[in-house]
PyMOL CGO cylinders between C-alpha atoms (Angstrom):
from pymol import cmd
from pymol.cgo import CYLINDER

trace = [
    CYLINDER, -42.05, 16.87, 64.49, -38.49, 17.39, 63.30, 0.3, 1, 1, 1, 1, 1, 1,
    CYLINDER, -38.49, 17.39, 63.30, -37.50, 13.84, 64.18, 0.3, 1, 1, 1, 1, 1, 1,
    CYLINDER, -37.50, 13.84, 64.18, -40.36, 12.39, 62.08, 0.3, 1, 1, 1, 1, 1, 1,
    CYLINDER, -40.36, 12.39, 62.08, -39.28, 14.42, 59.07, 0.3, 1, 1, 1, 1, 1, 1,
    CYLINDER, -39.28, 14.42, 59.07, -35.76, 13.09, 59.32, 0.3, 1, 1, 1, 1, 1, 1,
    CYLINDER, -35.76, 13.09, 59.32, -37.02, 9.51, 59.32, 0.3, 1, 1, 1, 1, 1, 1,
    CYLINDER, -37.02, 9.51, 59.32, -38.88, 9.99, 56.02, 0.3, 1, 1, 1, 1, 1, 1,
    CYLINDER, -38.88, 9.99, 56.02, -36.04, 11.86, 54.21, 0.3, 1, 1, 1, 1, 1, 1,
    CYLINDER, -36.04, 11.86, 54.21, -33.44, 9.41, 52.99, 0.3, 1, 1, 1, 1, 1, 1,
    CYLINDER, -33.44, 9.41, 52.99, -30.63, 9.61, 50.37, 0.3, 1, 1, 1, 1, 1, 1,
    CYLINDER, -30.63, 9.61, 50.37, -29.47, 6.99, 47.87, 0.3, 1, 1, 1, 1, 1, 1,
    CYLINDER, -29.47, 6.99, 47.87, -28.03, 3.84, 49.31, 0.3, 1, 1, 1, 1, 1, 1,
    CYLINDER, -28.03, 3.84, 49.31, -24.64, 2.52, 48.20, 0.3, 1, 1, 1, 1, 1, 1,
    CYLINDER, -24.64, 2.52, 48.20, -26.30, -0.35, 46.30, 0.3, 1, 1, 1, 1, 1, 1,
    CYLINDER, -26.30, -0.35, 46.30, -28.54, 2.03, 44.34, 0.3, 1, 1, 1, 1, 1, 1,
    CYLINDER, -28.54, 2.03, 44.34, -25.55, 4.20, 43.44, 0.3, 1, 1, 1, 1, 1, 1,
    CYLINDER, -25.55, 4.20, 43.44, -23.48, 1.21, 42.26, 0.3, 1, 1, 1, 1, 1, 1,
    CYLINDER, -23.48, 1.21, 42.26, -26.41, -0.07, 40.22, 0.3, 1, 1, 1, 1, 1, 1,
    CYLINDER, -26.41, -0.07, 40.22, -26.81, 3.34, 38.53, 0.3, 1, 1, 1, 1, 1, 1,
    CYLINDER, -26.81, 3.34, 38.53, -23.08, 3.47, 37.70, 0.3, 1, 1, 1, 1, 1, 1,
    CYLINDER, -23.08, 3.47, 37.70, -23.23, -0.08, 36.27, 0.3, 1, 1, 1, 1, 1, 1,
    CYLINDER, -23.23, -0.08, 36.27, -26.18, 0.79, 34.01, 0.3, 1, 1, 1, 1, 1, 1,
    CYLINDER, -26.18, 0.79, 34.01, -24.40, 3.94, 32.83, 0.3, 1, 1, 1, 1, 1, 1,
    CYLINDER, -24.40, 3.94, 32.83, -21.21, 1.99, 32.08, 0.3, 1, 1, 1, 1, 1, 1,
    CYLINDER, -21.21, 1.99, 32.08, -23.13, -0.59, 30.05, 0.3, 1, 1, 1, 1, 1, 1,
    CYLINDER, -23.13, -0.59, 30.05, -24.91, 2.15, 28.13, 0.3, 1, 1, 1, 1, 1, 1,
    CYLINDER, -24.91, 2.15, 28.13, -21.61, 3.86, 27.23, 0.3, 1, 1, 1, 1, 1, 1,
    CYLINDER, -21.61, 3.86, 27.23, -19.65, 0.68, 26.37, 0.3, 1, 1, 1, 1, 1, 1,
    CYLINDER, -19.65, 0.68, 26.37, -21.74, -0.22, 23.29, 0.3, 1, 1, 1, 1, 1, 1,
    CYLINDER, -21.74, -0.22, 23.29, -21.31, 3.07, 21.41, 0.3, 1, 1, 1, 1, 1, 1,
    CYLINDER, -21.31, 3.07, 21.41, -17.61, 3.31, 22.33, 0.3, 1, 1, 1, 1, 1, 1,
    CYLINDER, -17.61, 3.31, 22.33, -17.00, -0.22, 21.01, 0.3, 1, 1, 1, 1, 1, 1,
    CYLINDER, -17.00, -0.22, 21.01, -18.79, 0.62, 17.77, 0.3, 1, 1, 1, 1, 1, 1,
    CYLINDER, -18.79, 0.62, 17.77, -16.79, 3.84, 17.41, 0.3, 1, 1, 1, 1, 1, 1,
    CYLINDER, -16.79, 3.84, 17.41, -13.47, 2.05, 18.02, 0.3, 1, 1, 1, 1, 1, 1,
    CYLINDER, -13.47, 2.05, 18.02, -14.31, -0.66, 15.48, 0.3, 1, 1, 1, 1, 1, 1,
    CYLINDER, -14.31, -0.66, 15.48, -15.39, 1.99, 12.97, 0.3, 1, 1, 1, 1, 1, 1,
    CYLINDER, -15.39, 1.99, 12.97, -12.09, 3.83, 13.42, 0.3, 1, 1, 1, 1, 1, 1,
    CYLINDER, -12.09, 3.83, 13.42, -10.11, 0.60, 12.92, 0.3, 1, 1, 1, 1, 1, 1,
    CYLINDER, -10.11, 0.60, 12.92, -12.05, -0.22, 9.73, 0.3, 1, 1, 1, 1, 1, 1,
    CYLINDER, -12.05, -0.22, 9.73, -11.52, 3.33, 8.47, 0.3, 1, 1, 1, 1, 1, 1,
    CYLINDER, -11.52, 3.33, 8.47, -7.74, 2.99, 8.90, 0.3, 1, 1, 1, 1, 1, 1,
    CYLINDER, -7.74, 2.99, 8.90, -7.75, -0.38, 7.10, 0.3, 1, 1, 1, 1, 1, 1,
    CYLINDER, -7.75, -0.38, 7.10, -9.79, 1.12, 4.25, 0.3, 1, 1, 1, 1, 1, 1,
    CYLINDER, -9.79, 1.12, 4.25, -7.38, 4.07, 4.02, 0.3, 1, 1, 1, 1, 1, 1,
    CYLINDER, -7.38, 4.07, 4.02, -4.44, 1.67, 3.68, 0.3, 1, 1, 1, 1, 1, 1,
    CYLINDER, -4.44, 1.67, 3.68, -6.28, -0.31, 0.99, 0.3, 1, 1, 1, 1, 1, 1,
    CYLINDER, -6.28, -0.31, 0.99, -6.93, 2.86, -1.00, 0.3, 1, 1, 1, 1, 1, 1,
    CYLINDER, -6.93, 2.86, -1.00, -3.28, 3.92, -0.74, 0.3, 1, 1, 1, 1, 1, 1,
    CYLINDER, -3.28, 3.92, -0.74, -2.17, 0.43, -1.81, 0.3, 1, 1, 1, 1, 1, 1,
    CYLINDER, -2.17, 0.43, -1.81, -4.49, 0.59, -4.82, 0.3, 1, 1, 1, 1, 1, 1,
    CYLINDER, -4.49, 0.59, -4.82, -3.12, 3.97, -5.83, 0.3, 1, 1, 1, 1, 1, 1,
    CYLINDER, -3.12, 3.97, -5.83, 0.49, 2.76, -5.45, 0.3, 1, 1, 1, 1, 1, 1,
    CYLINDER, 0.49, 2.76, -5.45, -0.26, -0.26, -7.64, 0.3, 1, 1, 1, 1, 1, 1,
    CYLINDER, -0.26, -0.26, -7.64, -1.95, 1.93, -10.25, 0.3, 1, 1, 1, 1, 1, 1,
    CYLINDER, -1.95, 1.93, -10.25, 1.03, 4.30, -10.17, 0.3, 1, 1, 1, 1, 1, 1,
    CYLINDER, 1.03, 4.30, -10.17, 3.36, 1.39, -11.01, 0.3, 1, 1, 1, 1, 1, 1,
    CYLINDER, 3.36, 1.39, -11.01, 1.15, 0.29, -13.91, 0.3, 1, 1, 1, 1, 1, 1,
    CYLINDER, 1.15, 0.29, -13.91, 1.02, 3.84, -15.26, 0.3, 1, 1, 1, 1, 1, 1,
    CYLINDER, 1.02, 3.84, -15.26, 4.80, 4.05, -15.00, 0.3, 1, 1, 1, 1, 1, 1,
    CYLINDER, 4.80, 4.05, -15.00, 5.20, 0.86, -17.05, 0.3, 1, 1, 1, 1, 1, 1,
    CYLINDER, 5.20, 0.86, -17.05, 2.91, 2.36, -19.72, 0.3, 1, 1, 1, 1, 1, 1,
    CYLINDER, 2.91, 2.36, -19.72, 4.93, 5.58, -19.63, 0.3, 1, 1, 1, 1, 1, 1,
    CYLINDER, 4.93, 5.58, -19.63, 8.22, 3.72, -20.17, 0.3, 1, 1, 1, 1, 1, 1,
    CYLINDER, 8.22, 3.72, -20.17, 6.75, 1.66, -23.01, 0.3, 1, 1, 1, 1, 1, 1,
    CYLINDER, 6.75, 1.66, -23.01, 5.35, 4.77, -24.72, 0.3, 1, 1, 1, 1, 1, 1,
    CYLINDER, 5.35, 4.77, -24.72, 8.59, 6.72, -24.25, 0.3, 1, 1, 1, 1, 1, 1,
    CYLINDER, 8.59, 6.72, -24.25, 10.59, 3.80, -25.64, 0.3, 1, 1, 1, 1, 1, 1,
    CYLINDER, 10.59, 3.80, -25.64, 8.42, 3.65, -28.74, 0.3, 1, 1, 1, 1, 1, 1,
    CYLINDER, 8.42, 3.65, -28.74, 8.58, 7.39, -29.33, 0.3, 1, 1, 1, 1, 1, 1,
    CYLINDER, 8.58, 7.39, -29.33, 12.39, 7.19, -29.10, 0.3, 1, 1, 1, 1, 1, 1,
    CYLINDER, 12.39, 7.19, -29.10, 12.60, 4.18, -31.47, 0.3, 1, 1, 1, 1, 1, 1,
    CYLINDER, 12.60, 4.18, -31.47, 13.83, 1.85, -28.73, 0.3, 1, 1, 1, 1, 1, 1,
    CYLINDER, 13.83, 1.85, -28.73, 12.85, -1.67, -27.71, 0.3, 1, 1, 1, 1, 1, 1,
    CYLINDER, 12.85, -1.67, -27.71, 9.37, -1.48, -26.19, 0.3, 1, 1, 1, 1, 1, 1,
    CYLINDER, 9.37, -1.48, -26.19, 10.45, -3.16, -22.91, 0.3, 1, 1, 1, 1, 1, 1,
    CYLINDER, 10.45, -3.16, -22.91, 13.80, -1.37, -22.59, 0.3, 1, 1, 1, 1, 1, 1,
    CYLINDER, 13.80, -1.37, -22.59, 14.37, -0.37, -18.98, 0.3, 1, 1, 1, 1, 1, 1,
    CYLINDER, 14.37, -0.37, -18.98, 12.63, -3.56, -17.74, 0.3, 1, 1, 1, 1, 1, 1,
    CYLINDER, 12.63, -3.56, -17.74, 14.45, -6.26, -19.73, 0.3, 1, 1, 1, 1, 1, 1,
    CYLINDER, 14.45, -6.26, -19.73, 18.04, -5.29, -18.92, 0.3, 1, 1, 1, 1, 1, 1,
    CYLINDER, 18.04, -5.29, -18.92, 18.42, -3.09, -22.01, 0.3, 1, 1, 1, 1, 1, 1,
    CYLINDER, 18.42, -3.09, -22.01, 19.10, 0.60, -21.44, 0.3, 1, 1, 1, 1, 1, 1,
    CYLINDER, 19.10, 0.60, -21.44, 16.57, 3.14, -22.65, 0.3, 1, 1, 1, 1, 1, 1,
    CYLINDER, 16.57, 3.14, -22.65, 18.71, 6.14, -21.61, 0.3, 1, 1, 1, 1, 1, 1,
    CYLINDER, 18.71, 6.14, -21.61, 16.34, 7.38, -18.90, 0.3, 1, 1, 1, 1, 1, 1,
    CYLINDER, 16.34, 7.38, -18.90, 15.27, 4.53, -16.62, 0.3, 1, 1, 1, 1, 1, 1,
    CYLINDER, 15.27, 4.53, -16.62, 18.02, 3.86, -14.08, 0.3, 1, 1, 1, 1, 1, 1,
    CYLINDER, 18.02, 3.86, -14.08, 18.77, 1.28, -11.43, 0.3, 1, 1, 1, 1, 1, 1,
    CYLINDER, 18.77, 1.28, -11.43, 19.55, 2.41, -7.88, 0.3, 1, 1, 1, 1, 1, 1,
    CYLINDER, 19.55, 2.41, -7.88, 22.68, 0.26, -7.93, 0.3, 1, 1, 1, 1, 1, 1,
    CYLINDER, 22.68, 0.26, -7.93, 23.73, 1.19, -11.46, 0.3, 1, 1, 1, 1, 1, 1,
    CYLINDER, 23.73, 1.19, -11.46, 23.20, -0.69, -14.70, 0.3, 1, 1, 1, 1, 1, 1,
    CYLINDER, 23.20, -0.69, -14.70, 19.81, -1.87, -15.87, 0.3, 1, 1, 1, 1, 1, 1,
    CYLINDER, 19.81, -1.87, -15.87, 17.29, -3.99, -14.00, 0.3, 1, 1, 1, 1, 1, 1,
    CYLINDER, 17.29, -3.99, -14.00, 15.78, -7.11, -15.51, 0.3, 1, 1, 1, 1, 1, 1,
    CYLINDER, 15.78, -7.11, -15.51, 12.16, -7.48, -14.38, 0.3, 1, 1, 1, 1, 1, 1,
    CYLINDER, 12.16, -7.48, -14.38, 11.45, -10.19, -16.94, 0.3, 1, 1, 1, 1, 1, 1,
    CYLINDER, 11.45, -10.19, -16.94, 12.08, -13.93, -16.76, 0.3, 1, 1, 1, 1, 1, 1,
    CYLINDER, 12.08, -13.93, -16.76, 10.47, -14.41, -13.34, 0.3, 1, 1, 1, 1, 1, 1,
    CYLINDER, 10.47, -14.41, -13.34, 12.32, -11.55, -11.68, 0.3, 1, 1, 1, 1, 1, 1,
    CYLINDER, 12.32, -11.55, -11.68, 10.67, -8.91, -9.50, 0.3, 1, 1, 1, 1, 1, 1,
    CYLINDER, 10.67, -8.91, -9.50, 11.68, -5.28, -9.30, 0.3, 1, 1, 1, 1, 1, 1,
    CYLINDER, 11.68, -5.28, -9.30, 10.80, -2.17, -7.35, 0.3, 1, 1, 1, 1, 1, 1,
    CYLINDER, 10.80, -2.17, -7.35, 9.64, 0.88, -9.26, 0.3, 1, 1, 1, 1, 1, 1,
    CYLINDER, 9.64, 0.88, -9.26, 10.24, 4.44, -8.15, 0.3, 1, 1, 1, 1, 1, 1,
    CYLINDER, 10.24, 4.44, -8.15, 8.16, 6.40, -10.65, 0.3, 1, 1, 1, 1, 1, 1,
    CYLINDER, 8.16, 6.40, -10.65, 9.18, 9.70, -9.09, 0.3, 1, 1, 1, 1, 1, 1,
    CYLINDER, 9.18, 9.70, -9.09, 12.93, 9.06, -9.53, 0.3, 1, 1, 1, 1, 1, 1,
    CYLINDER, 12.93, 9.06, -9.53, 12.50, 7.07, -12.79, 0.3, 1, 1, 1, 1, 1, 1,
    CYLINDER, 12.50, 7.07, -12.79, 14.23, 4.04, -11.25, 0.3, 1, 1, 1, 1, 1, 1,
    CYLINDER, 14.23, 4.04, -11.25, 13.65, 0.30, -11.66, 0.3, 1, 1, 1, 1, 1, 1,
    CYLINDER, 13.65, 0.30, -11.66, 15.66, -1.93, -9.30, 0.3, 1, 1, 1, 1, 1, 1,
    CYLINDER, 15.66, -1.93, -9.30, 15.89, -5.71, -9.28, 0.3, 1, 1, 1, 1, 1, 1,
    CYLINDER, 15.89, -5.71, -9.28, 14.87, -7.41, -6.00, 0.3, 1, 1, 1, 1, 1, 1,
    CYLINDER, 14.87, -7.41, -6.00, 14.94, -11.11, -6.79, 0.3, 1, 1, 1, 1, 1, 1,
    CYLINDER, 14.94, -11.11, -6.79, 12.80, -13.97, -8.03, 0.3, 1, 1, 1, 1, 1, 1,
    CYLINDER, 12.80, -13.97, -8.03, 9.80, -13.58, -5.70, 0.3, 1, 1, 1, 1, 1, 1,
    CYLINDER, 9.80, -13.58, -5.70, 7.42, -10.98, -4.32, 0.3, 1, 1, 1, 1, 1, 1,
    CYLINDER, 7.42, -10.98, -4.32, 8.91, -11.65, -0.88, 0.3, 1, 1, 1, 1, 1, 1,
    CYLINDER, 8.91, -11.65, -0.88, 12.32, -10.48, -2.16, 0.3, 1, 1, 1, 1, 1, 1,
    CYLINDER, 12.32, -10.48, -2.16, 10.88, -6.96, -2.55, 0.3, 1, 1, 1, 1, 1, 1,
    CYLINDER, 10.88, -6.96, -2.55, 8.85, -7.19, 0.68, 0.3, 1, 1, 1, 1, 1, 1,
    CYLINDER, 8.85, -7.19, 0.68, 11.52, -5.64, 2.89, 0.3, 1, 1, 1, 1, 1, 1,
    CYLINDER, 11.52, -5.64, 2.89, 12.09, -2.68, 0.54, 0.3, 1, 1, 1, 1, 1, 1,
    CYLINDER, 12.09, -2.68, 0.54, 9.68, -0.10, 1.89, 0.3, 1, 1, 1, 1, 1, 1,
    CYLINDER, 9.68, -0.10, 1.89, 8.42, 3.00, 0.15, 0.3, 1, 1, 1, 1, 1, 1,
    CYLINDER, 8.42, 3.00, 0.15, 9.03, 6.38, 1.80, 0.3, 1, 1, 1, 1, 1, 1,
    CYLINDER, 9.03, 6.38, 1.80, 6.58, 9.27, 1.87, 0.3, 1, 1, 1, 1, 1, 1,
    CYLINDER, 6.58, 9.27, 1.87, 7.77, 12.75, 0.92, 0.3, 1, 1, 1, 1, 1, 1,
    CYLINDER, 7.77, 12.75, 0.92, 5.41, 15.07, 2.83, 0.3, 1, 1, 1, 1, 1, 1,
    CYLINDER, 5.41, 15.07, 2.83, 6.56, 18.25, 1.10, 0.3, 1, 1, 1, 1, 1, 1,
    CYLINDER, 6.56, 18.25, 1.10, 6.02, 16.80, -2.38, 0.3, 1, 1, 1, 1, 1, 1,
    CYLINDER, 6.02, 16.80, -2.38, 3.14, 14.50, -1.47, 0.3, 1, 1, 1, 1, 1, 1,
    CYLINDER, 3.14, 14.50, -1.47, 4.66, 11.51, -3.27, 0.3, 1, 1, 1, 1, 1, 1,
    CYLINDER, 4.66, 11.51, -3.27, 6.03, 8.04, -2.55, 0.3, 1, 1, 1, 1, 1, 1,
    CYLINDER, 6.03, 8.04, -2.55, 9.63, 7.20, -3.35, 0.3, 1, 1, 1, 1, 1, 1,
    CYLINDER, 9.63, 7.20, -3.35, 12.48, 4.89, -2.34, 0.3, 1, 1, 1, 1, 1, 1,
    CYLINDER, 12.48, 4.89, -2.34, 14.68, 7.90, -1.53, 0.3, 1, 1, 1, 1, 1, 1,
    CYLINDER, 14.68, 7.90, -1.53, 15.19, 7.86, 2.24, 0.3, 1, 1, 1, 1, 1, 1,
    CYLINDER, 15.19, 7.86, 2.24, 16.68, 11.32, 2.85, 0.3, 1, 1, 1, 1, 1, 1,
    CYLINDER, 16.68, 11.32, 2.85, 14.14, 13.58, 4.53, 0.3, 1, 1, 1, 1, 1, 1,
    CYLINDER, 14.14, 13.58, 4.53, 11.26, 11.16, 3.94, 0.3, 1, 1, 1, 1, 1, 1,
    CYLINDER, 11.26, 11.16, 3.94, 9.14, 9.04, 6.27, 0.3, 1, 1, 1, 1, 1, 1,
    CYLINDER, 9.14, 9.04, 6.27, 9.16, 5.27, 5.94, 0.3, 1, 1, 1, 1, 1, 1,
    CYLINDER, 9.16, 5.27, 5.94, 5.74, 3.79, 5.18, 0.3, 1, 1, 1, 1, 1, 1,
    CYLINDER, 5.74, 3.79, 5.18, 4.25, 0.34, 5.76, 0.3, 1, 1, 1, 1, 1, 1,
    CYLINDER, 4.25, 0.34, 5.76, 4.05, -0.33, 2.00, 0.3, 1, 1, 1, 1, 1, 1,
    CYLINDER, 4.05, -0.33, 2.00, 6.32, -2.35, -0.28, 0.3, 1, 1, 1, 1, 1, 1,
    CYLINDER, 6.32, -2.35, -0.28, 5.72, -2.68, -4.01, 0.3, 1, 1, 1, 1, 1, 1,
    CYLINDER, 5.72, -2.68, -4.01, 7.03, -5.15, -6.57, 0.3, 1, 1, 1, 1, 1, 1,
    CYLINDER, 7.03, -5.15, -6.57, 6.53, -5.63, -10.29, 0.3, 1, 1, 1, 1, 1, 1,
    CYLINDER, 6.53, -5.63, -10.29, 7.15, -8.45, -12.72, 0.3, 1, 1, 1, 1, 1, 1,
    CYLINDER, 7.15, -8.45, -12.72, 6.94, -8.43, -16.52, 0.3, 1, 1, 1, 1, 1, 1,
    CYLINDER, 6.94, -8.43, -16.52, 6.16, -11.75, -18.20, 0.3, 1, 1, 1, 1, 1, 1,
    CYLINDER, 6.16, -11.75, -18.20, 6.80, -11.93, -21.91, 0.3, 1, 1, 1, 1, 1, 1,
    CYLINDER, 6.80, -11.93, -21.91, 5.59, -13.41, -24.05, 0.3, 1, 1, 1, 1, 1, 1,
    CYLINDER, 5.59, -13.41, -24.05, 2.22, -13.22, -22.35, 0.3, 1, 1, 1, 1, 1, 1,
    CYLINDER, 2.22, -13.22, -22.35, 0.74, -16.49, -21.07, 0.3, 1, 1, 1, 1, 1, 1,
    CYLINDER, 0.74, -16.49, -21.07, -1.17, -16.72, -24.38, 0.3, 1, 1, 1, 1, 1, 1,
    CYLINDER, -1.17, -16.72, -24.38, 2.14, -16.87, -26.26, 0.3, 1, 1, 1, 1, 1, 1,
    CYLINDER, 2.14, -16.87, -26.26, 1.85, -13.49, -28.02, 0.3, 1, 1, 1, 1, 1, 1,
    CYLINDER, 1.85, -13.49, -28.02, 5.37, -11.99, -28.33, 0.3, 1, 1, 1, 1, 1, 1,
    CYLINDER, 5.37, -11.99, -28.33, 3.89, -8.49, -28.79, 0.3, 1, 1, 1, 1, 1, 1,
    CYLINDER, 3.89, -8.49, -28.79, 2.14, -8.66, -25.42, 0.3, 1, 1, 1, 1, 1, 1,
    CYLINDER, 2.14, -8.66, -25.42, 3.52, -8.70, -21.88, 0.3, 1, 1, 1, 1, 1, 1,
    CYLINDER, 3.52, -8.70, -21.88, 1.72, -9.57, -18.65, 0.3, 1, 1, 1, 1, 1, 1,
    CYLINDER, 1.72, -9.57, -18.65, 2.41, -6.96, -15.97, 0.3, 1, 1, 1, 1, 1, 1,
    CYLINDER, 2.41, -6.96, -15.97, 1.95, -7.97, -12.32, 0.3, 1, 1, 1, 1, 1, 1,
    CYLINDER, 1.95, -7.97, -12.32, 2.14, -5.39, -9.54, 0.3, 1, 1, 1, 1, 1, 1,
    CYLINDER, 2.14, -5.39, -9.54, 1.91, -6.48, -5.89, 0.3, 1, 1, 1, 1, 1, 1,
    CYLINDER, 1.91, -6.48, -5.89, 1.66, -4.03, -2.99, 0.3, 1, 1, 1, 1, 1, 1,
    CYLINDER, 1.66, -4.03, -2.99, 2.07, -5.45, 0.53, 0.3, 1, 1, 1, 1, 1, 1,
    CYLINDER, 2.07, -5.45, 0.53, 1.62, -3.88, 3.95, 0.3, 1, 1, 1, 1, 1, 1,
    CYLINDER, 1.62, -3.88, 3.95, 0.82, -4.71, 7.57, 0.3, 1, 1, 1, 1, 1, 1,
    CYLINDER, 0.82, -4.71, 7.57, -2.38, -3.21, 8.93, 0.3, 1, 1, 1, 1, 1, 1,
    CYLINDER, -2.38, -3.21, 8.93, -2.86, -1.80, 12.43, 0.3, 1, 1, 1, 1, 1, 1,
    CYLINDER, -2.86, -1.80, 12.43, -3.64, -5.29, 13.74, 0.3, 1, 1, 1, 1, 1, 1,
    CYLINDER, -3.64, -5.29, 13.74, -0.33, -6.63, 12.41, 0.3, 1, 1, 1, 1, 1, 1,
    CYLINDER, -0.33, -6.63, 12.41, -2.03, -8.64, 9.65, 0.3, 1, 1, 1, 1, 1, 1,
    CYLINDER, -2.03, -8.64, 9.65, -0.06, -8.75, 6.39, 0.3, 1, 1, 1, 1, 1, 1,
    CYLINDER, -0.06, -8.75, 6.39, -2.25, -7.65, 3.52, 0.3, 1, 1, 1, 1, 1, 1,
    CYLINDER, -2.25, -7.65, 3.52, -1.63, -7.70, -0.19, 0.3, 1, 1, 1, 1, 1, 1,
    CYLINDER, -1.63, -7.70, -0.19, -3.15, -6.10, -3.27, 0.3, 1, 1, 1, 1, 1, 1,
    CYLINDER, -3.15, -6.10, -3.27, -2.35, -7.31, -6.77, 0.3, 1, 1, 1, 1, 1, 1,
    CYLINDER, -2.35, -7.31, -6.77, -3.04, -5.64, -10.11, 0.3, 1, 1, 1, 1, 1, 1,
    CYLINDER, -3.04, -5.64, -10.11, -2.43, -7.23, -13.49, 0.3, 1, 1, 1, 1, 1, 1,
    CYLINDER, -2.43, -7.23, -13.49, -2.42, -5.65, -16.90, 0.3, 1, 1, 1, 1, 1, 1,
    CYLINDER, -2.42, -5.65, -16.90, -1.66, -6.66, -20.46, 0.3, 1, 1, 1, 1, 1, 1,
    CYLINDER, -1.66, -6.66, -20.46, 0.91, -4.42, -22.09, 0.3, 1, 1, 1, 1, 1, 1,
    CYLINDER, 0.91, -4.42, -22.09, 0.91, -4.36, -25.89, 0.3, 1, 1, 1, 1, 1, 1,
    CYLINDER, 0.91, -4.36, -25.89, 3.79, -3.55, -28.21, 0.3, 1, 1, 1, 1, 1, 1,
    CYLINDER, 3.79, -3.55, -28.21, 2.14, -0.86, -30.30, 0.3, 1, 1, 1, 1, 1, 1,
    CYLINDER, 2.14, -0.86, -30.30, 3.87, 0.66, -33.30, 0.3, 1, 1, 1, 1, 1, 1,
]
cmd.load_cgo(trace, "trace")
């Protein structure tokens, strides 16, 4: 009787075990792929939000300089057109000229405007640094972490419409995402010479 019982009691075969493992692997692969893609898209979206905030910061800084210039009875574009306004500085000394097709970097935290060259690419290798203790972005390297972002600005005056009391402000933020793709965000604004 014992020998008959042993004949009827069998375990899983190797083929059944491999088939079960294969089904389990297929069932797990789908959700893991979706989660990995979701994480990648979240990181790309985070970088886009940071780039938008950096571009907005540059536009706000341009408005700040224009307003400060007007309150101090100075030329409305002083600090961007090569004319000193007594507070905006250049990292290399003197005054930057961001007009006439030139592009500059803006460090709103340090109140600095620095000439890069005649194209957005000229500013592309000048990266912003993140100050973790202050929570701000700057071009000051000491004690700060280099980011993937570069930012450039150009002031076109008179505006494309020919109005001498209006300037076209162009801010471009560039970065490479986690896939190595170069991305760019551009903001434009019309700056008016108010009195």
